[in-house]
C-alpha positions as CSV (number, residue, x, y, z in Angstrom):
1,X,-31.8,-42.7,133.4
2,X,-35.0,-40.8,132.8
3,X,-33.1,-37.5,132.7
4,X,-30.8,-38.9,130.0
5,X,-33.7,-40.1,128.0
6,X,-35.5,-36.8,128.3
7,X,-32.3,-34.9,127.2
8,X,-31.8,-37.2,124.2
9,X,-35.5,-36.8,123.2
10,X,-35.3,-33.0,123.5
11,X,-32.1,-33.0,121.4
12,X,-33.8,-35.1,118.7
13,X,-36.8,-32.8,118.8
14,X,-34.6,-29.7,118.4
15,X,-32.3,-31.2,115.8
16,X,-33.9,-29.5,112.9
17,X,-33.8,-26.1,114.4
18,X,-31.5,-23.6,112.7
19,X,-28.3,-25.0,111.2
20,X,-28.5,-28.3,113.0
21,X,-30.6,-29.9,110.3
22,X,-27.4,-29.7,108.2
23,X,-25.7,-31.7,111.0
24,X,-28.4,-34.3,110.4
25,X,-27.5,-34.2,106.7
26,X,-23.9,-35.0,107.6
27,X,-25.0,-38.0,109.6
28,X,-27.1,-39.3,106.7
29,X,-24.2,-38.7,104.2
30,X,-22.0,-40.8,106.4
31,X,-24.6,-43.6,106.1
32,X,-24.6,-43.3,102.4
33,X,-20.8,-43.2,102.2
34,X,-20.7,-46.5,104.1
35,X,-23.1,-48.2,101.7
36,X,-21.4,-46.7,98.6
37,X,-17.9,-47.8,99.8
38,X,-19.1,-51.4,100.5
39,X,-20.7,-51.5,97.0
40,X,-17.3,-51.2,95.3
41,X,-14.6,-51.9,97.8
42,X,-14.8,-55.7,97.2
43,X,-14.0,-55.4,93.5
44,X,-10.2,-55.3,94.0
45,X,-10.3,-57.9,96.7
46,X,-11.8,-60.7,94.5
47,X,-8.5,-62.1,93.4
48,X,-7.2,-62.2,97.0
49,X,-10.5,-63.9,98.2
50,X,-10.2,-66.4,95.4
51,X,-6.6,-67.3,96.4
52,X,-7.3,-67.6,100.1
53,X,-10.8,-69.3,100.3
54,X,-10.6,-71.3,97.0
55,X,-14.3,-70.8,96.2
56,X,-15.8,-72.6,93.2
57,X,-17.1,-70.7,90.2
58,X,-20.7,-70.6,91.5
59,X,-19.5,-69.7,95.0
60,X,-17.4,-66.8,93.7
61,X,-20.4,-65.6,91.7
62,X,-22.5,-65.5,94.8
63,X,-19.8,-63.8,96.9
64,X,-19.9,-60.9,94.5
65,X,-23.7,-60.9,93.6
66,X,-25.5,-61.8,96.8
67,X,-25.1,-58.4,98.4
68,X,-26.9,-56.4,95.6
69,X,-29.3,-59.2,95.0
70,X,-30.5,-59.3,98.6
71,X,-30.4,-55.5,99.0
72,X,-32.5,-54.9,95.9
73,X,-35.1,-57.5,96.9
74,X,-35.7,-56.1,100.3
75,X,-35.9,-52.4,99.6
76,X,-39.7,-52.3,99.4
77,X,-40.0,-54.4,102.5
78,X,-37.8,-52.3,104.8
79,X,-38.9,-49.0,103.2
80,X,-42.5,-49.6,104.1
81,X,-41.6,-51.1,107.5
82,X,-39.8,-47.9,108.3
83,X,-43.0,-46.0,107.4
84,X,-44.8,-48.2,109.9
85,X,-42.5,-48.6,112.9
86,X,-40.2,-45.6,112.5
87,X,-37.6,-44.7,110.0
88,X,-34.9,-43.9,112.5
89,X,-35.5,-47.2,114.3
90,X,-35.0,-49.2,111.0
91,X,-31.9,-47.1,110.2
92,X,-30.2,-47.8,113.5
93,X,-31.1,-51.5,113.2
94,X,-29.5,-51.4,109.8
95,X,-26.4,-49.8,111.2
96,X,-26.1,-52.6,113.8
97,X,-26.6,-55.4,111.3
98,X,-24.1,-53.8,108.9
99,X,-21.4,-53.6,111.5
100,X,-21.9,-57.2,112.8
101,X,-22.0,-58.6,109.2
102,X,-18.8,-56.7,108.3
103,X,-17.0,-58.3,111.3
104,X,-18.2,-61.8,110.2
105,X,-17.2,-61.1,106.6
106,X,-13.7,-59.9,107.5
107,X,-12.9,-63.1,109.4
108,X,-14.8,-65.7,107.2
109,X,-12.8,-68.9,107.0
110,X,-14.7,-70.3,104.0
111,X,-16.7,-69.2,101.0
112,X,-20.1,-70.3,102.5
113,X,-19.6,-68.1,105.6
114,X,-18.6,-65.1,103.4
115,X,-21.7,-65.5,101.3
116,X,-23.9,-65.5,104.4
117,X,-22.1,-62.4,105.7
118,X,-22.5,-60.6,102.4
119,X,-26.2,-61.5,102.5
120,X,-26.5,-59.9,105.9
121,X,-24.7,-56.8,104.6
122,X,-27.4,-56.7,101.9
123,X,-30.2,-56.8,104.5
124,X,-28.4,-54.0,106.4
125,X,-28.1,-51.9,103.2
126,X,-31.8,-52.4,102.4
127,X,-32.6,-51.0,105.9
128,X,-30.3,-48.0,105.6
129,X,-31.0,-46.7,102.1
130,X,-34.8,-46.0,102.2
131,X,-34.7,-44.9,105.8
132,X,-32.0,-42.4,105.1
133,X,-34.0,-40.8,102.3
134,X,-37.2,-40.7,104.2
135,X,-35.5,-39.0,107.2
136,X,-33.9,-36.5,104.8
137,X,-37.3,-35.6,103.5
138,X,-38.6,-35.0,107.0
139,X,-35.6,-32.9,108.0
140,X,-35.9,-30.6,104.9
141,X,-39.6,-29.9,104.5
142,X,-38.9,-27.0,102.2
143,X,-38.4,-28.3,98.6
144,X,-35.7,-25.7,97.8
145,X,-33.5,-26.6,100.7
146,X,-34.3,-30.3,100.2
147,X,-33.0,-30.1,96.6
148,X,-29.7,-28.7,97.8
149,X,-29.5,-31.4,100.4
150,X,-30.1,-34.1,97.7
151,X,-27.3,-32.6,95.7
152,X,-24.9,-32.8,98.5
153,X,-26.0,-36.3,99.4
154,X,-25.6,-37.5,95.8
155,X,-22.2,-35.9,95.5
156,X,-21.1,-37.8,98.6
157,X,-22.4,-41.0,97.0
158,X,-20.3,-40.4,93.9
159,X,-17.2,-39.9,96.1
160,X,-17.9,-43.1,98.1
161,X,-18.3,-45.3,95.0
162,X,-15.2,-43.9,93.4
163,X,-13.0,-44.1,96.5
164,X,-14.1,-47.7,97.2
165,X,-11.7,-49.4,94.8
166,X,-8.9,-47.1,95.6
167,X,-9.3,-47.7,99.4
168,X,-9.6,-51.4,98.8
169,X,-6.3,-51.4,96.8
170,X,-4.5,-49.5,99.5
171,X,-5.7,-51.9,102.2
172,X,-4.8,-54.9,100.2
173,X,-1.2,-53.6,99.8
174,X,-0.8,-53.5,103.6
175,X,-3.3,-56.0,105.1
176,X,-5.3,-59.1,104.3
177,X,-8.5,-59.1,102.2
178,X,-10.8,-59.0,105.3
179,X,-9.6,-55.4,106.0
180,X,-11.9,-54.1,103.2
181,X,-14.8,-55.1,105.5
182,X,-13.3,-53.9,108.8
183,X,-13.4,-50.2,107.6
184,X,-17.2,-50.4,108.1
185,X,-17.0,-51.1,111.8
186,X,-15.5,-47.8,113.1
187,X,-18.1,-45.9,111.0
188,X,-20.8,-47.9,112.6
189,X,-19.5,-47.4,116.1
190,X,-19.6,-43.7,115.5
191,X,-22.9,-43.6,113.6
192,X,-25.0,-45.6,116.1
193,X,-24.8,-43.3,119.1
194,X,-24.7,-40.1,117.0
195,X,-27.7,-41.2,114.9
196,X,-29.6,-42.1,118.0
197,X,-28.9,-38.7,119.5
198,X,-29.4,-36.5,116.5
199,X,-31.8,-38.1,114.1
200,X,-35.5,-37.4,114.5
201,X,-38.0,-40.2,114.5
202,X,-40.8,-40.1,111.9
203,X,-43.5,-42.4,110.7
204,X,-45.8,-42.7,107.7
205,X,-49.5,-43.6,107.7
206,X,-50.0,-46.3,110.4
207,X,-53.7,-46.9,109.8
208,X,-54.6,-50.6,109.4
209,X,-52.3,-53.6,109.7
210,X,-48.9,-53.8,108.0
211,X,-49.2,-56.2,105.0
212,X,-46.7,-58.9,106.0
213,X,-47.8,-61.3,103.3
214,X,-47.5,-58.5,100.7
215,X,-44.0,-57.5,101.9
216,X,-42.7,-61.1,101.7
217,X,-44.4,-61.5,98.3
218,X,-42.7,-58.3,97.0
219,X,-39.3,-59.5,98.4
220,X,-39.6,-62.9,96.7
221,X,-40.8,-61.5,93.4
222,X,-38.0,-58.9,93.2
223,X,-35.5,-61.6,94.2
224,X,-36.6,-63.7,91.2
225,X,-36.6,-60.8,88.7
226,X,-33.3,-59.4,89.8
227,X,-31.7,-62.9,89.8
228,X,-33.0,-63.6,86.3
229,X,-31.8,-60.2,85.0
230,X,-28.4,-60.6,86.6
231,X,-28.0,-64.1,85.0
232,X,-28.9,-62.6,81.6
233,X,-26.3,-59.8,82.2
234,X,-23.7,-62.5,83.1
235,X,-24.1,-64.2,79.8
236,X,-26.4,-67.1,80.7
237,X,-28.8,-68.5,78.2
238,X,-32.1,-66.6,78.3
239,X,-34.1,-69.9,78.2
240,X,-32.1,-71.8,80.7
241,X,-34.2,-73.3,83.5
242,X,-32.9,-71.2,86.3
243,X,-32.8,-67.9,84.4
244,X,-36.3,-68.3,82.8
245,X,-37.8,-69.9,85.9
246,X,-36.5,-67.0,88.1
247,X,-38.0,-64.4,85.7
248,X,-41.3,-66.2,85.4
249,X,-41.8,-66.8,89.1
250,X,-40.7,-63.3,90.0
251,X,-43.0,-61.7,87.4
252,X,-46.0,-63.8,88.6
253,X,-45.4,-62.9,92.2
254,X,-45.1,-59.2,91.4
255,X,-48.3,-59.3,89.4
256,X,-50.1,-60.9,92.3
257,X,-48.5,-58.4,94.6
258,X,-49.8,-55.5,92.5
259,X,-53.3,-57.0,92.4
260,X,-53.3,-57.5,96.2
261,X,-52.2,-53.9,96.8
262,X,-55.0,-52.6,94.6
263,X,-57.6,-54.5,96.6
264,X,-56.4,-53.6,100.1
265,X,-57.9,-50.7,102.1
266,X,-54.4,-50.0,103.6
267,X,-51.9,-51.1,100.9
268,X,-48.3,-51.7,101.6
269,X,-47.5,-49.4,98.6
270,X,-50.1,-46.9,97.4
271,X,-50.0,-47.7,93.6
272,X,-52.1,-44.6,93.0
273,X,-48.8,-42.7,93.1
274,X,-48.2,-44.1,89.6
275,X,-51.3,-42.3,88.4
276,X,-49.5,-39.0,88.9
277,X,-47.6,-38.2,85.7
278,X,-44.6,-36.6,87.5
279,X,-44.1,-39.7,89.7
280,X,-44.5,-42.4,87.0
281,X,-42.5,-40.4,84.4
282,X,-39.7,-39.9,86.9
283,X,-39.6,-43.6,87.6
284,X,-39.5,-44.4,83.9
285,X,-36.6,-41.9,83.4
286,X,-34.6,-43.5,86.2
287,X,-35.0,-46.9,84.6
288,X,-34.2,-45.7,81.1
289,X,-31.2,-43.7,82.2
290,X,-29.7,-46.7,84.0
291,X,-30.7,-49.1,81.2
292,X,-28.8,-47.0,78.7
293,X,-25.7,-46.3,80.7
294,X,-24.7,-49.0,83.2
295,X,-23.7,-51.5,80.6
296,X,-21.6,-48.8,79.0
297,X,-19.6,-48.4,82.2
298,X,-18.8,-52.2,82.0
299,X,-17.8,-52.1,78.4
300,X,-15.8,-48.9,78.9
301,X,-13.7,-50.5,81.6
302,X,-12.9,-53.4,79.3
303,X,-12.0,-51.0,76.5
304,X,-9.6,-49.1,78.7
305,X,-7.9,-52.2,80.0
306,X,-8.0,-54.7,77.2
307,X,-7.8,-52.4,74.1
308,X,-5.7,-49.6,75.4
309,X,-3.8,-51.8,77.8
310,X,-4.2,-49.6,80.9
311,X,-3.8,-51.1,84.5
312,X,-6.7,-51.2,86.9
313,X,-5.4,-48.2,88.7
314,X,-4.9,-46.2,85.5
315,X,-8.5,-47.3,84.5
316,X,-9.8,-45.9,87.7
317,X,-8.0,-42.6,87.2
318,X,-9.4,-42.3,83.7
319,X,-12.9,-42.8,85.0
320,X,-12.3,-40.3,87.8
321,X,-13.4,-37.2,85.7
322,X,-16.8,-38.9,85.3
323,X,-17.1,-39.0,89.1
324,X,-15.9,-35.4,89.6
325,X,-18.4,-34.1,86.9
326,X,-21.2,-36.1,88.7
327,X,-20.2,-34.4,92.0
328,X,-20.3,-31.0,90.3
329,X,-23.8,-31.7,88.8
330,X,-25.1,-32.8,92.2
331,X,-23.9,-29.7,93.9
332,X,-25.3,-27.5,91.1
333,X,-28.5,-29.5,90.8
334,X,-30.7,-27.5,93.2
335,X,-29.9,-24.2,91.4
336,X,-30.5,-25.8,88.0
337,X,-33.8,-27.3,89.1
338,X,-35.1,-23.9,90.4
339,X,-33.9,-22.1,87.3
340,X,-35.1,-24.4,84.6
341,X,-37.6,-26.7,86.2
342,X,-37.8,-30.6,86.2
343,X,-38.9,-30.9,82.5
344,X,-36.1,-28.9,81.0
345,X,-33.5,-30.2,83.5
346,X,-34.2,-33.9,82.9
347,X,-34.5,-33.5,79.1
348,X,-31.3,-31.5,79.0
349,X,-29.5,-34.1,81.0
350,X,-30.7,-36.9,78.7
351,X,-29.6,-34.9,75.6
352,X,-26.2,-34.0,77.1
353,X,-25.6,-37.6,78.0
354,X,-26.6,-38.7,74.5
355,X,-24.1,-36.1,73.1
356,X,-21.4,-37.5,75.3
357,X,-22.1,-41.1,74.1
358,X,-22.0,-40.1,70.5
359,X,-18.8,-38.2,71.1
360,X,-17.2,-41.4,72.5
361,X,-17.9,-43.2,69.2
362,X,-14.7,-41.6,68.0
363,X,-12.8,-43.9,70.3
364,X,-10.6,-46.3,68.3
365,X,-7.7,-48.7,68.8
366,X,-5.3,-45.9,69.9
367,X,-5.5,-43.9,73.1
368,X,-7.0,-40.4,72.8
369,X,-6.8,-38.9,76.3
370,X,-8.4,-35.6,75.4
371,X,-11.4,-37.3,73.8
372,X,-11.9,-39.6,76.7
373,X,-11.6,-36.8,79.2
374,X,-14.2,-34.6,77.4
375,X,-16.6,-37.5,76.8
376,X,-16.4,-38.8,80.4
377,X,-16.9,-35.3,81.9
378,X,-20.0,-34.8,79.7
379,X,-21.2,-38.3,80.6
380,X,-20.9,-37.7,84.3
381,X,-22.5,-34.3,84.3
382,X,-25.4,-35.4,82.1
383,X,-26.1,-38.6,84.0
384,X,-26.2,-36.9,87.4
385,X,-28.3,-34.0,86.1
386,X,-30.9,-36.5,84.7
387,X,-31.0,-38.7,87.8
388,X,-31.0,-35.7,90.2
389,X,-34.0,-34.1,88.5
390,X,-35.9,-37.4,88.1
391,X,-35.3,-38.5,91.7
392,X,-36.2,-35.1,93.2
393,X,-39.4,-34.9,91.2
394,X,-40.4,-38.5,92.1
395,X,-39.9,-38.1,95.8
396,X,-41.4,-34.6,96.0
397,X,-44.5,-35.9,94.2
398,X,-44.9,-38.9,96.6
399,X,-47.2,-38.5,99.6
400,X,-45.3,-37.8,102.8
401,X,-46.8,-40.9,104.5
402,X,-45.5,-43.1,101.7
403,X,-41.9,-41.6,101.7
404,X,-40.2,-44.9,102.7
405,X,-42.1,-46.8,100.0
406,X,-41.4,-44.2,97.4
407,X,-37.7,-44.2,98.2
408,X,-37.7,-48.0,97.9
409,X,-39.4,-47.8,94.5
410,X,-36.8,-45.3,93.3
411,X,-33.9,-47.6,94.5
412,X,-35.6,-50.7,93.0
413,X,-36.1,-48.9,89.7
414,X,-32.4,-48.0,89.7
415,X,-31.3,-51.6,90.3
416,X,-33.7,-53.1,87.7
417,X,-32.6,-50.5,85.1
418,X,-29.0,-51.2,85.8
419,X,-29.5,-55.0,85.5
420,X,-31.6,-54.8,82.3
421,X,-29.0,-52.4,80.8
422,X,-26.2,-54.8,81.4
423,X,-28.2,-57.6,79.8
424,X,-29.5,-55.6,76.9
425,X,-26.3,-53.7,75.9
426,X,-24.3,-56.9,76.5
427,X,-26.4,-58.6,73.9
428,X,-26.0,-55.8,71.5
429,X,-22.2,-55.8,72.1
430,X,-22.0,-59.5,71.5
431,X,-24.1,-59.4,68.4
432,X,-21.8,-56.8,66.9
433,X,-18.5,-58.3,68.2
434,X,-18.7,-62.1,67.6
435,X,-19.3,-62.1,63.8
436,X,-16.0,-60.4,63.1
437,X,-14.1,-63.4,64.5
438,X,-15.9,-66.1,62.5
439,X,-13.4,-66.2,59.5
440,X,-9.9,-65.3,60.9
441,X,-7.2,-67.0,58.7
442,X,-5.7,-70.0,60.5
443,X,-8.2,-70.1,63.4
444,X,-10.5,-73.1,63.7
445,X,-14.3,-72.9,64.3
446,X,-13.9,-74.0,68.0
447,X,-11.3,-71.3,68.7
448,X,-13.3,-68.7,66.9
449,X,-16.4,-69.6,69.0
450,X,-14.4,-69.3,72.2
451,X,-12.9,-66.0,71.2
452,X,-16.3,-64.7,70.4
453,X,-17.4,-64.9,74.1
454,X,-15.3,-61.9,75.2
455,X,-12.2,-59.9,74.3
456,X,-10.4,-61.4,77.3
457,X,-11.0,-64.9,76.1
458,X,-10.0,-63.9,72.5
459,X,-6.6,-62.8,73.9
460,X,-6.2,-66.1,75.8
461,X,-6.9,-68.1,72.6
462,X,-4.5,-65.9,70.6
463,X,-1.7,-66.5,73.1
464,X,-2.3,-70.2,73.0
465,X,-2.3,-70.3,69.2
466,X,0.8,-68.1,68.8
467,X,2.4,-67.3,65.6
468,X,0.7,-65.5,62.7
469,X,-2.7,-67.0,63.4
470,X,-2.5,-65.8,67.0
471,X,-1.5,-62.3,65.9
472,X,-4.3,-62.2,63.4
473,X,-6.9,-63.3,66.0
474,X,-5.7,-60.7,68.5
475,X,-5.9,-57.9,65.8
476,X,-9.3,-59.0,64.6
477,X,-10.7,-59.2,68.2
478,X,-9.6,-55.7,69.0
479,X,-11.1,-54.3,65.8
480,X,-14.4,-56.3,66.4
481,X,-14.5,-55.0,70.0
482,X,-14.2,-51.4,68.9
483,X,-16.8,-51.9,66.2
484,X,-19.2,-53.5,68.8
485,X,-18.5,-50.6,71.2
486,X,-19.5,-48.1,68.5
487,X,-22.8,-50.0,67.8
488,X,-23.5,-50.2,71.5
489,X,-22.9,-46.5,72.0
490,X,-25.3,-45.6,69.2
491,X,-28.0,-47.9,70.6
492,X,-27.5,-46.2,74.0
493,X,-27.7,-42.8,72.5
494,X,-31.1,-43.7,71.0
495,X,-32.4,-44.9,74.4
496,X,-31.2,-41.6,75.9
497,X,-33.0,-39.5,73.3
498,X,-36.2,-41.6,74.0
499,X,-35.7,-40.6,77.7
500,X,-35.5,-36.9,76.7
501,X,-38.9,-37.2,74.9
502,X,-40.4,-39.1,77.9
503,X,-39.2,-36.3,80.3
504,X,-41.5,-33.8,78.5
505,X,-44.3,-35.2,80.7
506,X,-42.6,-33.8,83.8
507,X,-43.8,-30.5,85.3
508,X,-42.5,-27.4,83.6
509,X,-41.6,-25.5,86.9
510,X,-40.4,-26.6,90.3
511,X,-43.5,-26.1,92.5
512,X,-42.2,-25.2,95.9
513,X,-45.7,-24.1,97.2
514,X,-46.0,-21.7,100.1
515,X,-43.0,-21.6,102.5
516,X,-43.3,-24.5,104.8
517,X,-44.0,-23.8,108.4
518,X,-41.0,-25.8,109.4
519,X,-38.6,-24.3,107.0
520,X,-36.4,-22.9,109.7
521,X,-36.4,-26.2,111.4
522,X,-38.4,-29.3,112.3
523,X,-41.5,-28.2,114.3
524,X,-42.2,-29.8,117.6
525,X,-44.4,-32.9,117.4
526,X,-48.1,-32.0,117.4
527,X,-49.1,-34.3,120.3
528,X,-46.3,-33.4,122.7
529,X,-46.3,-30.4,125.1
530,X,-43.3,-28.3,125.5
531,X,-40.2,-29.5,127.2
532,X,-41.3,-32.8,128.7
533,X,-40.1,-36.2,127.5
534,X,-41.0,-37.1,124.0
535,X,-42.0,-40.7,123.4
536,X,-39.8,-42.8,121.1
537,X,-42.7,-43.1,118.7
538,X,-43.4,-39.4,118.4
539,X,-44.0,-38.4,114.8
540,X,-42.2,-35.4,113.2
541,X,-44.2,-33.7,110.6
542,X,-42.6,-32.8,107.3
543,X,-43.3,-32.6,103.7
544,X,-41.3,-34.2,100.7
545,X,-38.4,-36.6,100.0
546,X,-35.5,-38.1,98.0
547,X,-33.0,-40.9,97.3
548,X,-30.0,-42.4,95.7
549,X,-27.8,-46.4,94.2
550,X,-26.5,-46.7,93.4
551,X,-24.6,-50.1,92.7
552,X,-21.9,-50.5,90.6
553,X,-21.7,-53.8,88.9
554,X,-25.1,-54.7,90.3
555,X,-24.5,-53.3,93.8
556,X,-26.8,-50.6,95.2
557,X,-25.0,-47.4,94.4
558,X,-25.8,-43.6,94.0
559,X,-26.3,-41.6,90.8
560,X,-23.2,-40.8,88.8
561,X,-20.9,-43.3,90.5
562,X,-18.7,-45.1,87.9
563,X,-18.3,-48.9,88.0
564,X,-14.9,-50.5,88.0
565,X,-15.6,-54.1,87.3
566,X,-13.1,-56.9,87.3
567,X,-12.4,-57.4,83.6
568,X,-11.3,-61.0,84.2
569,X,-14.7,-61.9,85.5
570,X,-16.7,-60.1,82.8
571,X,-18.1,-61.6,79.7
572,X,-19.3,-59.5,76.7
573,X,-22.1,-61.9,75.8
574,X,-25.5,-61.6,77.5
């Protein structure tokens, strides 16, 4: 037994040597692929789940939303816990929990059990994401190689998010809805032993006690804020007791959390990182990019299906160029960053994305395949360029000992930006869409009000009315939706240009410093002599770091991954 342990420890110590660190990248990419798939694979299964389990409206909402809600809330908790007890240990625990929760979800016999299983999946995802990024930073101490690794990692993320709905549709054609969860289990069975053998263990600064109270406070505060933002994005009244109460309680808890961290000698999250212009600006760019764009993905899916009349599969294929362009930007990101530097790269990405958004204002009631292809390619490349540069700058600027916390901050910023974007752009869309339906000939005030909620409801009202008034309502709804889409695109373009100005605070050049001592591989731990057994808690020195989430439709997901929401469940109003 001791010989096996020694061999495994020696293998982990030597993992970074030579090309084997790229094997570690493959293992980490499989982890990301798993989370990205689970973020989107459920979308196509919602109708089958509804038919089988007969959930109520609130239960169905929680089935879809509890995974991203729990995951976003716990990122800081598990990111900092990994810094404390070991990132590989937290990652392997996340693998285990993810596999068990997938089995429970697949064979759930009622909505309550499925909600609980999805919550466990969220906990597992929150363990996997920050730990993966922290280990990636440890394995690639040289910033130039790390940038290339981030590009590969984010390209895999885009693939996973795009493949999720397609894989789900294939499984549903041949099996029952639970099969969309069972695909996780073989990956977990492979990832657990391979990860334990190959991934190096690493820690952050372990001085002083871990702030358990602060970790729970951050989790509760983020839960309240994310819940409130998601309710706003779902069309709930902003001053409703649950929405307003969640936002207020969450904001108060986060304010107390910040105050507590400033006063502690050994804080859970070192808030002094935000005093560094590159770090705080990168976080702001992530939030602004997602705020401007995630709502557009939702509206674009509605446009393709409800205005142009495309099927869900055709819609996914139309959005595929966006994913391919994002993959290309991820693979080219390291070279672009070295050539142009963070400031020019992120500003250019914002400007290119704004140009894509303005180009898409030419969309009308008729299908224009060439325009959509060109616009989506620009959109995907610009978005991934922006997020790649911002993430790489943020994580390289963060102290190595705080890499787990920094990764969690990046993921949380992504989620909050996405949620706020859906709420904000949904409100803009509704404000521009609803007035056009207030005076349709032959349509009463009650029917006009119902039609003003969303284009899908307008079609339902039009079908019920029938005749000339139904045709008039359908035509007016389509024209109003296209008008609202144009207004929303212009608002989004303005936000993106604001991001381009904000990015001017980033460093002009990519400072790689002197070649790292461990560039050719991960050096042996300082406190361990040559080939004897390495303790499980051995620390592997390294240098900088990186992330990803991506969520589509509110689920943690990686940069550049398009959302394919269920149009029947989506409301335009915010």
